[in-house]
Backbone as ProteinMPNN parsed JSONL, in Angstrom:
{"seq_chain_A": "MIDEVVALRAYLLGGMILHKLVWEWMRYGQPPTPAVRRYAPVKIAKLCVLLGFLVQTLLPEILPISDDPQTIRWVGCAVYTLGLVVAITGRLQLGKNWSNIEDATVLKEQRVVDHGIYSLVRHPIYSGDMLLVTGLELALNSWLVLGVPLLFLMTRSKVIQEEGMLRKQLPGYEAYCARTGRFFPGLH", "coords_chain_A": {"N_chain_A": [[31.718, -141.436, -113.33], [32.943, -139.469, -110.928], [33.991, -136.342, -110.8], [37.533, -135.622, -110.304], [38.209, -133.054, -109.204], [35.857, -132.104, -107.759], [35.582, -134.159, -106.047], [37.984, -133.812, -104.592], [37.346, -131.049, -103.465], [34.919, -131.589, -102.128], [36.303, -133.524, -100.309], [37.764, -131.314, -98.725], [36.24, -129.78, -97.925], [34.593, -131.597, -96.093], [36.674, -132.126, -94.252], [36.822, -129.527, -93.155], [34.444, -129.372, -91.953], [34.611, -131.502, -90.156], [36.711, -130.816, -88.213], [35.332, -128.286, -87.269], [33.09, -129.793, -85.693], [34.652, -131.335, -83.944], [35.704, -129.649, -82.681], [33.184, -128.08, -81.207], [32.107, -130.4, -79.827], [34.283, -131.177, -78.346], [33.724, -128.873, -76.501], [31.53, -128.955, -75.791], [29.551, -129.325, -72.483], [31.53, -127.749, -71.431], [31.89, -124.933, -69.036], [31.268, -122.158, -70.335], [33.569, -119.466, -71.429], [34.464, -116.215, -69.581], [33.003, -113.453, -71.566], [34.445, -111.27, -73.309], [34.236, -107.914, -74.692], [36.504, -106.786, -76.111], [37.565, -108.221, -77.757], [36.093, -108.912, -79.519], [36.276, -108.107, -82.549], [38.202, -110.083, -83.09], [36.6, -112.229, -83.038], [35.038, -111.815, -84.952], [36.541, -111.637, -87.43], [37.669, -114.255, -87.265], [35.226, -115.485, -87.882], [34.674, -114.817, -90.341], [36.84, -115.61, -92.072], [36.766, -118.288, -91.896], [34.055, -118.599, -93.143], [35.11, -117.608, -95.5], [36.741, -119.774, -96.454], [35.189, -121.599, -96.848], [33.269, -120.779, -98.766], [35.002, -120.29, -100.889], [35.989, -122.901, -101.702], [33.516, -124.087, -102.517], [33.628, -122.49, -104.829], [34.333, -121.786, -108.302], [37.913, -122.033, -109.318], [39.927, -119.603, -107.851], [42.009, -117.031, -108.416], [44.007, -118.93, -110.034], [46.805, -120.608, -109.547], [48.394, -122.566, -111.408], [48.018, -123.844, -114.817], [48.077, -126.716, -114.905], [47.119, -128.283, -112.306], [47.585, -130.585, -111.191], [49.838, -131.699, -109.471], [50.319, -129.866, -107.694], [48.162, -129.787, -106.578], [47.723, -132.559, -105.293], [50.007, -132.466, -103.415], [49.375, -129.944, -101.906], [46.752, -131.356, -100.738], [48.031, -133.099, -99.391], [49.312, -131.871, -97.134], [47.401, -130.47, -96.384], [46.034, -132.537, -95.136], [47.914, -133.548, -93.392], [47.628, -131.241, -91.624], [45.117, -130.96, -90.733], [45.164, -133.376, -89.039], [47.071, -133.099, -86.989], [45.676, -130.593, -85.714], [43.3, -131.617, -84.829], [44.46, -133.755, -83.268], [45.858, -132.084, -81.215], [43.739, -130.803, -79.84], [42.006, -132.873, -79.551], [44.117, -134.157, -77.447], [44.381, -131.561, -75.758], [42.241, -131.594, -74.227], [40.1, -130.332, -71.346], [41.62, -128.165, -71.069], [41.752, -126.339, -72.636], [41.168, -123.012, -74.514], [39.276, -120.37, -76.602], [41.415, -118.514, -78.783], [40.893, -115.814, -78.755], [39.957, -115.328, -76.206], [41.934, -115.234, -74.123], [42.57, -116.557, -71.565], [43.724, -118.093, -68.407], [42.238, -120.939, -67.202], [40.397, -122.391, -64.335], [41.071, -124.975, -63.275], [43.092, -125.521, -65.014], [46.052, -126.755, -66.349], [49.579, -127.856, -67.124], [49.938, -129.326, -70.497], [51.746, -131.846, -71.313], [52.29, -134.083, -72.779], [51.684, -136.949, -75.664], [51.616, -134.962, -78.513], [51.97, -132.702, -77.217], [54.233, -132.776, -76.179], [56.254, -132.381, -77.737], [55.939, -129.818, -79.073], [54.382, -126.374, -78.319], [52.221, -125.706, -79.207], [50.278, -127.126, -81.124], [47.799, -126.684, -82.327], [47.528, -124.631, -83.493], [49.513, -124.742, -85.274], [48.912, -126.809, -86.825], [46.525, -125.741, -87.94], [47.816, -123.656, -89.389], [49.018, -125.173, -91.167], [47.063, -126.404, -92.401], [45.302, -124.48, -93.757], [47.359, -123.621, -95.336], [48.045, -126.083, -97.007], [45.217, -126.216, -97.836], [44.794, -123.831, -99.827], [46.664, -124.629, -101.434], [45.851, -127.081, -102.084], [43.332, -126.023, -103.684], [44.556, -124.703, -105.637], [45.379, -122.145, -105.791], [46.378, -118.641, -105.38], [46.124, -117.45, -103.525], [47.257, -118.479, -101.257], [49.4, -116.975, -100.621], [48.811, -115.286, -98.579], [48.927, -116.631, -96.391], [51.227, -116.534, -94.53], [50.559, -113.985, -93.846], [48.562, -114.752, -91.811], [49.591, -116.268, -90.098], [51.549, -114.567, -88.983], [49.691, -112.892, -87.681], [48.509, -114.663, -85.925], [50.841, -115.746, -84.423], [51.307, -113.441, -83.181], [49.462, -112.928, -81.316], [49.641, -115.335, -79.915], [52.263, -115.337, -78.509], [51.52, -113.168, -76.779], [49.674, -114.622, -75.351], [51.377, -116.512, -74.423], [52.89, -115.061, -72.712], [51.044, -114.602, -70.446], [50.499, -117.059, -69.595], [52.987, -117.928, -69.048], [53.222, -116.23, -66.489], [50.792, -117.028, -64.808], [50.315, -119.695, -64.99], [51.731, -122.645, -63.214], [54.81, -124.003, -63.956], [54.597, -123.681, -66.441], [56.67, -122.176, -67.738], [59.205, -123.726, -67.472], [58.355, -125.891, -69.181], [58.034, -124.521, -71.472], [60.817, -124.016, -72.286], [61.757, -126.417, -72.992], [60.6, -127.443, -75.2], [59.076, -126.912, -78.818], [57.655, -123.774, -79.968], [55.73, -123.629, -82.249], [56.663, -125.65, -84.057], [58.609, -128.729, -83.525], [61.912, -128.138, -81.876], [62.013, -125.495, -82.855], [62.172, -122.595, -81.222]], "CA_chain_A": [[32.429, -141.558, -112.542], [32.888, -138.498, -110.349], [35.227, -135.446, -111.284], [38.48, -135.441, -109.309], [38.171, -131.575, -108.46], [34.798, -132.07, -107.072], [36.101, -135.203, -105.048], [39.06, -133.106, -103.864], [36.563, -130.281, -103.086], [34.219, -132.27, -100.974], [37.18, -133.878, -98.835], [38.338, -130.191, -98.093], [34.916, -129.136, -97.052], [34.608, -132.292, -94.855], [37.813, -131.885, -93.425], [36.914, -128.264, -92.378], [33.333, -129.704, -90.905], [35.126, -132.139, -89.018], [37.211, -129.601, -87.292], [34.41, -127.904, -86.528], [32.338, -130.744, -84.967], [35.493, -131.595, -82.869], [35.674, -128.315, -81.508], [31.951, -128.109, -80.765], [31.935, -131.703, -79.402], [34.98, -130.888, -77.212], [33.379, -127.646, -76.097], [30.074, -129.627, -74.961], [29.878, -129.405, -71.46], [32.522, -127.042, -70.603], [31.577, -123.783, -68.694], [31.522, -120.563, -70.926], [34.846, -118.575, -70.769], [33.934, -115.19, -69.83], [32.985, -112.847, -72.526], [35.694, -110.245, -73.695], [34.37, -107.432, -75.593], [37.502, -106.371, -76.849], [38.156, -109.408, -78.536], [34.651, -109.198, -80.665], [36.873, -108.296, -84.116], [39.051, -111.301, -83.366], [36.006, -113.585, -83.266], [34.343, -111.709, -86.305], [37.794, -112.016, -88.226], [37.562, -115.702, -87.547], [34.047, -116.106, -88.745], [34.695, -114.279, -91.787], [37.984, -116.284, -92.582], [36.437, -119.555, -92.095], [32.932, -118.491, -93.956], [35.975, -117.575, -96.976], [37.294, -120.848, -96.816], [34.08, -122.593, -97.145], [32.744, -120.091, -99.888], [36.186, -120.42, -101.863], [35.804, -124.501, -101.628], [32.714, -124.333, -103.258], [33.415, -121.74, -105.935], [35.511, -122.527, -109.256], [39.246, -121.572, -109.234], [40.185, -118.079, -107.457], [43.681, -116.957, -108.943], [44.848, -119.925, -109.991], [48.28, -120.821, -109.686], [48.871, -123.251, -112.715], [46.864, -124.336, -115.695], [48.188, -128.246, -114.726], [47.499, -128.179, -110.867], [47.7, -131.5, -110.479], [50.874, -131.624, -108.595], [49.811, -128.811, -106.354], [46.759, -130.202, -105.794], [48.388, -133.558, -104.275], [51.043, -131.599, -102.269], [48.308, -129.381, -101.085], [45.741, -132.39, -100.039], [48.715, -133.831, -97.998], [49.7, -130.882, -96.327], [45.834, -130.032, -95.432], [45.664, -133.827, -94.125], [48.731, -133.583, -92.169], [47.416, -129.82, -90.596], [44.086, -131.526, -90.136], [45.36, -134.214, -88.301], [47.744, -132.216, -86.094], [45.151, -129.836, -85.372], [42.28, -132.453, -84.127], [44.985, -134.388, -82.239], [45.912, -131.381, -80.465], [42.711, -130.338, -79.703], [41.771, -134.096, -78.273], [44.733, -134.029, -76.197], [44.3, -130.733, -74.718], [40.85, -131.81, -73.487], [39.554, -129.077, -70.956], [42.628, -127.254, -70.894], [41.478, -125.263, -74.081], [39.89, -121.842, -74.728], [39.486, -119.796, -77.705], [42.354, -117.96, -78.55], [40.54, -114.497, -78.274], [39.738, -115.434, -74.602], [43.147, -115.417, -73.275], [42.287, -116.692, -70.196], [43.627, -119.335, -67.615], [41.303, -121.58, -66.78], [40.607, -122.617, -62.891], [41.753, -126.14, -63.136], [44.119, -125.586, -65.819], [47.135, -127.556, -65.939], [50.382, -127.668, -68.424], [49.765, -130.756, -70.95], [52.823, -132.189, -71.839], [51.931, -135.965, -73.301], [51.435, -136.735, -76.862], [51.907, -134.038, -79.204], [52.335, -131.561, -76.457], [55.517, -133.081, -75.465], [57.123, -131.798, -79.134], [55.281, -128.588, -79.236], [53.119, -126.091, -77.107], [50.737, -124.74, -79.889], [50.003, -127.797, -82.064], [46.215, -126.877, -82.798], [47.78, -123.332, -84.368], [50.557, -125.3, -86.292], [47.873, -127.733, -87.573], [45.885, -124.866, -88.422], [48.472, -123.068, -90.228], [49.209, -126.621, -92.44], [45.6, -127.151, -92.923], [45.03, -123.357, -94.753], [48.315, -123.763, -96.582], [47.246, -127.218, -97.823], [43.54, -125.887, -98.622], [44.994, -122.745, -100.6], [47.355, -125.445, -102.704], [44.848, -127.784, -103.049], [42.671, -125.547, -104.533], [45.277, -123.867, -106.688], [44.98, -120.529, -105.355], [47.501, -117.802, -105.223], [45.531, -117.016, -101.977], [48.167, -119.105, -100.292], [50.513, -116.004, -99.914], [48.168, -114.704, -97.416], [49.026, -117.371, -94.979], [52.209, -115.765, -93.755], [49.946, -112.838, -92.754], [47.766, -115.287, -90.978], [50.696, -116.68, -89.131], [52.308, -113.437, -88.087], [48.771, -112.624, -86.666], [48.321, -115.702, -85.081], [52.037, -115.423, -83.807], [51.098, -112.344, -82.13], [48.641, -113.686, -80.257], [50.212, -116.609, -78.858], [53.142, -114.521, -77.815], [50.647, -112.799, -75.682], [49.228, -115.923, -74.647], [52.403, -117.334, -73.709], [53.21, -114.059, -71.29], [49.98, -114.704, -69.445], [50.846, -118.416, -69.171], [54.156, -117.825, -68.178], [52.649, -115.677, -65.04], [49.873, -117.531, -64.227], [50.322, -121.314, -64.83], [52.872, -123.368, -62.673], [55.692, -125.244, -65.001], [54.914, -123.42, -67.931], [58.051, -121.765, -68.344], [60.03, -124.961, -68.038], [57.635, -126.289, -70.627], [58.593, -123.504, -72.744], [62.138, -124.114, -72.326], [61.825, -127.88, -73.649], [59.231, -127.373, -76.423], [58.911, -125.682, -79.696], [56.323, -122.91, -80.007], [54.878, -124.303, -83.321], [57.173, -127.103, -84.519], [59.644, -129.345, -82.771], [62.82, -127.979, -81.994], [61.916, -124.128, -83.278], [61.928, -121.908, -79.911]], "C_chain_A": [[32.458, -140.016, -111.979], [34.127, -137.738, -110.585], [36.135, -135.454, -110.006], [38.544, -134.209, -108.292], [37.122, -131.841, -107.689], [34.989, -133.216, -105.707], [36.906, -134.526, -103.826], [38.34, -132.152, -102.916], [35.789, -130.708, -102.018], [35.276, -132.752, -99.724], [37.682, -132.915, -98.298], [37.123, -129.788, -97.268], [34.748, -130.169, -96.012], [35.495, -132.367, -94.197], [37.162, -130.752, -92.471], [35.466, -128.51, -91.393], [33.57, -130.528, -90.028], [35.899, -131.645, -88.052], [36.684, -129.125, -86.698], [33.728, -128.584, -85.401], [33.448, -130.962, -84.169], [35.533, -130.646, -82.226], [34.473, -128.22, -80.713], [31.709, -129.279, -79.857], [32.946, -131.652, -78.081], [34.264, -129.894, -76.057], [32.101, -127.842, -75.414], [30.259, -129.714, -73.57], [30.413, -128.728, -70.56], [31.771, -125.378, -70.005], [32.103, -122.701, -69.865], [32.705, -119.783, -70.18], [34.025, -116.953, -70.944], [34.109, -114.477, -71.144], [33.484, -111.443, -72.495], [35.102, -109.201, -74.868], [35.041, -106.678, -76.607], [38.078, -107.339, -78.123], [36.844, -110.06, -79.512], [35.401, -109.122, -81.95], [37.648, -109.389, -84.048], [37.987, -112.202, -83.631], [35.247, -113.432, -84.687], [35.166, -112.338, -87.633], [37.755, -113.521, -88.402], [36.81, -116.147, -88.155], [34.287, -115.699, -90.377], [35.991, -115.027, -92.755], [37.508, -117.618, -92.733], [35.062, -119.525, -92.833], [33.741, -118.446, -95.738], [36.05, -118.491, -97.335], [36.303, -121.885, -97.664], [33.521, -122.24, -98.429], [34.214, -120.685, -100.869], [35.936, -121.788, -102.168], [34.778, -124.894, -102.476], [32.504, -123.398, -104.652], [34.561, -122.518, -107.143], [36.724, -121.583, -108.879], [39.393, -119.99, -108.452], [41.559, -117.838, -107.385], [44.189, -117.995, -108.946], [46.488, -119.975, -110.169], [48.803, -121.198, -111.124], [47.567, -123.765, -113.535], [46.678, -126.001, -115.513], [48.252, -128.207, -113.399], [47.589, -129.201, -110.59], [48.87, -132.298, -109.285], [50.835, -131.015, -107.12], [48.774, -129.162, -105.706], [46.977, -131.299, -104.605], [49.128, -132.984, -103.159], [49.739, -130.91, -101.263], [47.331, -130.173, -99.975], [46.876, -133.05, -99.059], [48.84, -132.734, -97.05], [48.541, -130.346, -95.67], [46.007, -131.399, -94.428], [46.807, -133.803, -93.132], [48.154, -132.306, -91.011], [46.173, -130.369, -89.878], [44.21, -132.675, -88.928], [45.848, -134.013, -86.856], [46.874, -131.908, -85.249], [44.059, -130.702, -84.394], [43.26, -133.057, -83.014], [45.317, -133.526, -81.255], [44.733, -130.911, -79.589], [42.159, -131.59, -78.501], [42.719, -133.968, -77.07], [44.676, -133.132, -75.233], [43.188, -130.632, -73.386], [40.197, -130.404, -72.747], [40.39, -128.023, -70.853], [42.458, -126.016, -71.829], [40.414, -124.014, -73.694], [40.366, -121.428, -75.716], [41.087, -118.863, -77.492], [42.106, -116.182, -78.202], [40.431, -114.042, -76.755], [40.696, -115.13, -73.77], [42.865, -115.364, -72.12], [43.119, -117.804, -69.713], [42.668, -119.836, -66.941], [41.474, -122.187, -65.265], [41.356, -123.663, -62.89], [42.672, -126.498, -64.477], [45.51, -126.231, -65.332], [48.144, -127.581, -67.215], [50.113, -129.083, -68.834], [50.803, -130.7, -71.487], [53.274, -133.528, -72.48], [51.624, -135.264, -74.638], [52.009, -135.636, -77.25], [52.703, -132.923, -78.476], [53.721, -131.548, -76.073], [56.544, -132.606, -76.728], [56.814, -130.304, -79.094], [54.012, -127.792, -78.254], [51.891, -125.584, -78.006], [50.427, -125.629, -81.073], [48.91, -127.85, -82.622], [46.71, -125.387, -83.669], [48.575, -123.656, -85.494], [49.772, -125.99, -87.302], [47.418, -126.937, -88.523], [46.361, -124.212, -89.797], [48.922, -123.881, -91.401], [48.208, -126.314, -92.999], [45.307, -126.117, -94.197], [46.084, -123.329, -95.528], [47.899, -124.671, -97.581], [45.87, -126.872, -98.503], [43.924, -125.006, -99.826], [45.683, -123.697, -102.089], [46.435, -126.089, -103.31], [43.831, -127.507, -104.066], [43.259, -124.343, -105.72], [45.038, -122.574, -106.491], [46.282, -119.67, -104.747], [47.254, -117.125, -103.804], [46.334, -117.39, -100.952], [48.943, -117.934, -99.652], [50.024, -115.585, -98.737], [48.248, -115.617, -96.155], [49.686, -116.906, -94.12], [51.522, -114.681, -93.027], [49.137, -113.435, -91.793], [48.585, -115.676, -90.122], [51.074, -115.641, -88.472], [50.981, -112.917, -87.222], [48.582, -113.412, -85.521], [49.7, -115.866, -84.081], [52.037, -114.419, -82.706], [50.609, -112.478, -80.943], [48.829, -114.689, -79.341], [51.472, -116.209, -78.113], [52.549, -113.651, -76.483], [50.409, -113.622, -74.58], [50.024, -116.795, -73.735], [52.768, -116.248, -72.565], [52.447, -114.623, -70.376], [50.192, -116.069, -69.086], [51.932, -118.622, -68.088], [54.005, -117.087, -66.521], [51.712, -116.343, -64.408], [49.574, -118.928, -64.165], [51.553, -122.057, -64.441], [53.603, -124.303, -63.484], [55.441, -124.898, -66.184], [56.138, -122.869, -68.559], [59.053, -122.656, -68.266], [59.366, -125.606, -69.084], [58.353, -125.582, -71.801], [60.072, -123.962, -73.199], [62.286, -125.536, -73.346], [60.879, -128.184, -74.947], [59.547, -126.452, -77.369], [57.781, -124.873, -79.525], [55.442, -123.83, -81.054], [55.488, -125.632, -83.77], [58.317, -127.329, -83.655], [61.154, -128.494, -83.231], [63.298, -126.309, -82.278], [61.697, -123.521, -81.832], [61.392, -120.723, -80.333]], "O_chain_A": [[31.886, -139.244, -112.748], [35.216, -138.31, -110.591], [35.674, -135.328, -108.872], [38.801, -134.223, -107.088], [37.513, -131.825, -106.522], [34.546, -133.013, -104.577], [36.682, -134.59, -102.617], [38.554, -132.261, -101.709], [35.99, -130.177, -100.926], [35.146, -132.465, -98.534], [38.228, -133.208, -97.234], [37.148, -129.521, -96.066], [34.743, -129.696, -94.875], [35.151, -132.83, -93.11], [36.982, -130.942, -91.269], [35.356, -127.967, -90.293], [32.876, -130.494, -89.012], [35.729, -132.109, -86.925], [36.988, -129.119, -85.505], [33.737, -128.089, -84.274], [33.004, -130.577, -83.087], [35.382, -130.764, -81.01], [34.633, -128.271, -79.493], [30.924, -128.989, -78.955], [32.558, -132.0, -76.966], [34.289, -130.185, -74.861], [31.643, -127.047, -74.594], [31.319, -130.282, -73.306], [30.183, -128.768, -69.351], [31.087, -124.781, -70.837], [33.292, -122.549, -70.147], [32.859, -119.527, -68.986], [33.324, -116.55, -71.872], [35.096, -114.709, -71.843], [33.008, -110.576, -71.763], [35.407, -109.517, -76.018], [34.567, -106.109, -77.591], [38.805, -107.105, -79.089], [36.678, -111.174, -80.01], [35.234, -110.133, -82.632], [37.878, -109.823, -85.177], [38.26, -113.07, -84.46], [34.901, -114.361, -85.417], [34.774, -113.122, -88.497], [37.8, -114.024, -89.524], [37.063, -117.039, -88.965], [34.021, -116.389, -91.361], [36.016, -114.956, -93.984], [37.849, -118.177, -93.775], [34.814, -120.654, -93.255], [33.299, -118.942, -96.775], [35.618, -118.688, -98.471], [36.493, -122.616, -98.636], [33.258, -123.137, -99.229], [34.046, -121.708, -101.532], [35.517, -121.818, -103.325], [34.927, -125.896, -103.175], [31.528, -123.49, -105.397], [35.333, -123.458, -106.95], [36.568, -120.541, -108.242], [38.509, -119.241, -108.868], [42.269, -118.303, -106.494], [44.899, -118.29, -107.984], [47.146, -119.306, -110.966], [49.445, -120.448, -111.861], [46.45, -124.016, -113.084], [45.639, -126.597, -115.796], [49.403, -128.09, -112.979], [47.749, -129.239, -109.37], [48.649, -133.226, -108.507], [51.134, -131.408, -105.993], [48.483, -128.93, -104.532], [46.634, -131.172, -103.429], [48.729, -133.111, -102.002], [49.325, -131.329, -100.182], [47.139, -129.848, -98.803], [46.515, -133.495, -97.97], [48.257, -132.939, -95.986], [48.607, -129.824, -94.557], [46.095, -131.324, -93.203], [46.519, -134.078, -91.967], [48.25, -132.432, -89.79], [46.083, -130.31, -88.652], [43.38, -132.768, -88.024], [45.351, -134.489, -85.836], [46.843, -132.477, -84.158], [44.025, -130.403, -83.2], [42.914, -132.884, -81.845], [45.138, -134.033, -80.147], [45.051, -130.633, -78.432], [41.965, -131.494, -77.289], [42.321, -133.734, -75.929], [44.829, -133.444, -74.052], [43.164, -130.066, -72.293], [39.822, -129.476, -73.464], [39.921, -126.927, -70.545], [43.0, -124.919, -71.688], [39.401, -123.966, -72.997], [41.508, -121.717, -76.074], [41.686, -118.629, -76.443], [42.891, -115.463, -77.584], [40.67, -112.957, -76.227], [40.39, -114.744, -72.642], [42.852, -114.297, -71.505], [43.334, -118.639, -70.591], [42.191, -119.172, -66.021], [42.62, -122.481, -64.924], [42.497, -123.446, -62.481], [42.879, -127.651, -64.853], [45.945, -126.206, -64.18], [47.644, -127.352, -68.316], [50.03, -129.986, -68.001], [51.086, -129.715, -72.169], [54.435, -133.906, -72.631], [51.42, -134.087, -74.934], [52.895, -135.163, -76.538], [53.721, -132.361, -78.881], [54.324, -130.54, -75.704], [57.736, -132.518, -76.433], [57.826, -129.603, -79.089], [53.066, -128.327, -77.675], [50.823, -125.156, -77.569], [50.282, -125.017, -82.132], [48.677, -128.782, -83.392], [45.998, -125.171, -84.649], [48.461, -123.051, -86.56], [49.938, -125.787, -88.504], [47.665, -127.115, -89.716], [45.76, -124.159, -90.87], [49.176, -123.36, -92.488], [48.286, -125.91, -94.159], [45.116, -126.529, -95.341], [45.803, -122.947, -96.664], [47.496, -124.359, -98.701], [45.557, -127.274, -99.624], [43.429, -125.353, -100.898], [45.387, -123.568, -103.277], [46.084, -125.993, -104.486], [43.463, -128.244, -104.981], [42.664, -123.488, -106.377], [44.329, -121.984, -107.306], [47.001, -120.039, -103.819], [48.045, -116.436, -103.16], [46.271, -116.836, -99.855], [49.137, -117.852, -98.439], [50.81, -115.498, -97.794], [47.705, -115.349, -95.083], [49.222, -116.721, -92.995], [51.761, -114.419, -91.848], [48.898, -112.726, -90.815], [48.205, -115.326, -89.005], [50.958, -115.711, -87.249], [51.207, -112.529, -86.075], [48.502, -112.991, -84.367], [49.468, -116.134, -82.902], [52.599, -114.51, -81.614], [51.095, -112.246, -79.836], [48.296, -114.851, -78.243], [51.7, -116.798, -77.057], [53.122, -113.557, -75.398], [50.717, -113.522, -73.392], [49.696, -117.491, -72.773], [52.934, -116.711, -71.436], [53.009, -115.184, -69.435], [49.98, -116.201, -67.88], [51.949, -119.117, -66.961], [54.668, -117.472, -65.558], [51.804, -116.236, -63.185], [48.706, -119.37, -63.411], [52.446, -122.133, -65.285], [53.082, -125.39, -63.733], [55.897, -125.569, -67.11], [56.517, -123.095, -69.709], [59.966, -122.432, -69.062], [60.102, -125.875, -70.033], [59.02, -126.015, -72.741], [60.363, -124.22, -74.367], [62.947, -125.511, -74.384], [60.643, -129.291, -75.431], [60.126, -125.397, -77.113], [56.862, -125.357, -78.864], [54.589, -124.629, -80.668], [54.783, -126.639, -83.83], [58.942, -126.418, -83.113], [61.515, -128.245, -84.381], [64.423, -125.856, -82.067], [60.844, -124.156, -81.211], [61.055, -119.87, -79.512]]}, "name": "protein", "num_of_chains": 1, "seq": "MIDEVVALRAYLLGGMILHKLVWEWMRYGQPPTPAVRRYAPVKIAKLCVLLGFLVQTLLPEILPISDDPQTIRWVGCAVYTLGLVVAITGRLQLGKNWSNIEDATVLKEQRVVDHGIYSLVRHPIYSGDMLLVTGLELALNSWLVLGVPLLFLMTRSKVIQEEGMLRKQLPGYEAYCARTGRFFPGLH"}
């Protein structure tokens, strides 16, 4: 019989791989966004965080929360799954309107996407990713979950800049903001 923790870690790893594959598949065939040197640190930080999560998933528990983590693991797995579904759904529904957070650009043919999950929130990918990371750390029974608010604050800062640019350059975005939550329905 396969160990429950090994199966959980395989599930978490598989979800991260699926997340990355969807992004790469959706990016295939799109013209590259212009490279901007000043965002290189953001790209490097993203890569380091991703590699950190992958390594953490493969290693024994780091800073364990509990000696009997079964409930924490189940809650974490549920939050992780919800985050994964929300992020992937957001990415699929955004389609060709997507660009990396560090690229901060309005694409030539970009339009306001306000259907599906985007009828409720403006940034479901970021919301989903924050839920995914929270769930990952809980499923791994790690006190590193306390670092998620810092990651959220950094993302929120970048999103506020992105929204300012979209308000100026994307017709209809201001009205869209007035009727949707930024990260969660009803929370502007």
